[in-house]
N, C-alpha and C positions, 0 to 999 in steps of 0.2 A: 688692620685688626683682625685677629682670628675670631672666628664665630665660636661661641661656646657649644659643646656638645648638646645634641638634643636629648632631653630628659623623656624616658619612656616610663609611665606609671605602670602599675600592676595591678589595678583595680577597676574593673569596667565601670562600677556604679560611680566611683569619682570622676572617671573619664566623662561619663554621661553628664554629671553635674557641671563640670568645667566646659562641656560642649554647649550646654544650655547658657552658661554665663557668658561665654566667649562668642557665641553664635558661631560655633565651628562645626565640622563634622567629627566623628570619632574614628580613628584608625586603630583597628583591634588586629594585634600579629599574634596569631596562634602558633606556639613553637614547641619544640621538644628539645631536650638537652642532646639527645642522641643523634638528632637529624643533621646530616651534612648541609642539606639546602638551608637550613635555619643558621648553622654556624657560619656559612658564606654569606648569607644576608646580613648577619651581625657584624662581621668582621669586614666585609668588602662594600656592601651597598649602602647600609644605614648611616656609616660614618661620613659618607660622600657629602660634601658641602651642598652641592646642588638638590641631593634628596633631603636633606635636614631642613633646607630653606623651604621647599614645597610643603614638607610637613608642617613645619612651624607656622607657616602663613595660613593653611586652611583647616588643620587637623589637630586633634587632641589624641596624641597616641597612647596605647597601652598595649604592653607585652605580657602575654598569658601563656604560662607553661602548661601544657596539655595534661602532664601528670597529676596536677594540683586538682583538689577537689572542687575548689571554687570555680575552675574552668569548665568542668563538666556540663553543667546546665546551659553554659554559653555555647559549647560545642553543639550541642544538640539543637539549640534554637537556630544557629547559623548553619547547621549541616556541615560541620568541620569534620572531615574524614581523613585528611592528610595534612602534613606540615612541610613548609610553611604555608600557612593560609592567611591571608589578609582580608579582613572584612571592613568595608566602609559603611558606617550607619550614621543615621541622622541623630540629633539630640535626645530623640524618644527611644533609640536602640533599633529602629526600623532598618532593616538591611537594604542599601542602595546599590552596593556593588561588591564583588568578591572575586579574587583571584588566588591561584594555587601554585606553589612552586618558587624555587630561586629565580630571581632576575637581576641582571647587572644594572648599573646605575640608569643608562638611558631608558631601558624598558620598564623599569621600576617608576621613573619619572612619568613616563607615558602613561602607565596604569593610574598614577595619582591625579594626572589632569583628566583623564578619561572619566574618573569616579567623580571629580568635582563637576564635571559635564553633564554626568548622569544626575546628580543631586540638583542641579539647576533645571535641568529637563524636566525632572519630577516635580519640581515646584513651579514649572511653567515660566521660567525666567528665561525666555528663548534668546535674548541677546547674550546672556553670560553663557548659556549652554553653547552656543554656536561659537564664542569666543574659545572656550575650552576645547571643544572638539577640533577646531582649526588649528589651535596651538599644539595638540598632539601631532596632527599632519604635518604641519610647518616645522616643528623641532624635532620630532621623531618620525620621521616618514617610513623608516624601516621596521618600526615596532609592530608586533602582530596585532595590536589594536588599533592602528592609524586607519586601515580600510573601514573598520566599524566606526570609527570617530568621524570619518569623511561621510558615511552614510547617515549618521545622526545629525550632523551639521545641516545637511539638506533638509532632513525632517524638522528640525528646529525652526530653519528659516521658512519652510512650508507652514508650519504651526502658526508662526508669528503673522504671515501675509496671506495664507490662504492662496497663494499664487503657484500653481503647478510647476511653473517654469523653473523654480527653485529644485523641484525634484528632478526635472530633466536635466538640467546642469549638473546636478549631483551625480546623476547616472553617467553623463559624458565624463566627468572627472574621475569617476570610479572605473570606467572602461579604459580610460587612457592610463591611469597610474596603478590600478590594482586589478587588471583584467582578469586574472585567475582566481580572484578571492571569491568567497561565498557571498560577500556583500556587493559586488559588482552583478553577481547573478540575481541577487534580491532586487536590486535597483533596475535590472533590465526592463522590468515593465513601465517604468517611469519615462524611458526613452522613446516611447511609441505615440 
C-alpha cells in the first residue's frame, strides 16, 4: 500500500493549534520560490517516504513562503535569514531547534530525530531524549549532527542518573567514533 503524500499547511497559527491538539511539535519550513535549495528539498527530500513518515509521526508541518507578508513576523521571531530554514517549535511556538540549507534524505531524517531529542531533553524526558539521540547515531552515523547527538545522549543519561560514569563513557565513544569533532573536544574533560 502506497503512503499518501504528506500535507503541508501554510498557516503557522493553524499548525500551532493542530500541534496542541495532537500533542506534536511544529515543523516550520521557510522557503523561497527562487531558492534552489528549497526546490531540491521540495522535489527530492520531502517526498521521500522515510522523511514523510518521520514528519507525520511527530510533527505538524507548515510551509511558509518568505516573500509573503504573513511570514515576515515569524521570520523575525525565529531569526530566519536564509532559505531553506527549518524551525522545530513546541505547541506554544517556542523554538526548540533550527537548521538551514538543503539536506538529502538521510541527513534530513537525522535532523528530525535530533530535534525530537532536543524537545524531549528540554522537557526533561531523559529516556526519550537518549533514545532519539542514539537513534541518530545508530541510523545516521555519518550525519553532521551525529557527534552532537552522541554528546547529548550522555548528558541525558547523566541527568537521569547523576552518575558521572555516563559522561566518561560518552567521552570514550566520542573519542573512538568522532575524534576530530568539536563534541569530542567538549567531552574531553569527562574522561579525566
